[in-house]
C-alpha positions in Angstrom: 0.0 0.0 0.0 1.3 3.5 -0.8 -0.1 6.5 1.1 0.4 10.2 0.4 1.7 12.1 3.4 1.7 15.9 3.8 4.7 17.2 5.6 4.6 20.5 7.4 7.3 22.5 9.1 6.2 23.3 12.6 6.3 27.0 13.7 8.3 26.1 16.8 10.8 24.0 14.7 10.8 20.5 13.5 8.1 18.8 11.5 4.6 17.3 11.6 2.7 15.2 9.1 -0.8 14.1 8.2 -2.1 11.3 6.1 -5.2 12.6 4.3 -6.5 9.2 3.3 -6.8 8.2 6.9 -8.8 10.8 8.8 -7.3 11.8 12.1 -3.9 10.2 11.3 -1.3 12.9 12.2 2.1 12.8 13.9 4.9 15.1 15.1 8.5 14.5 14.1 10.8 16.1 16.6 13.7 18.0 15.1 14.7 15.9 12.1 13.0 14.5 9.0 14.3 11.0 10.0 12.4 11.2 13.3 9.3 12.3 11.5 9.6 9.4 9.1 9.8 6.9 11.9 6.8 8.5 13.6 4.8 8.4 10.4 5.3 4.6 10.1 4.4 4.2 13.8 1.3 6.3 13.5 0.0 4.5 10.4 1.0 0.9 11.3 0.6 1.0 15.1 -2.2 3.5 15.5 -4.4 4.5 12.6 -4.6 1.1 10.9 -4.5 -1.3 13.8 -7.6 -2.8 15.2 -8.4 -4.7 18.3 -10.0 -8.0 17.3 -11.8 -8.2 20.7 -14.0 -5.2 19.5 -15.2 -7.0 16.4 -18.4 -9.1 16.4 -17.7 -12.3 14.3 -21.1 -13.9 14.7 -22.2 -16.4 12.1 -19.7 -17.2 9.4 -17.7 -14.0 9.9 -13.9 -14.1 9.7 -11.0 -11.8 9.7 -8.7 -11.5 6.7 -5.6 -9.5 6.1 -4.9 -8.2 2.6 -2.2 -6.1 1.0 -3.1 -3.4 -1.5 
């Protein structure tokens, strides 16, 4: 999956970013672009796209699948 990320320079220094295709997915980056990049991956993979399977009702023939796009 490829996502477009909008990178902003923070007024107080450093960077922050948002992922428009995932509403509410934003992160700060500290002082360097490398820190921002690490935080973007963490925000998308660990926060914005993760789900807790305990919150999903799999009644009947429901099942969970993982796909790559």
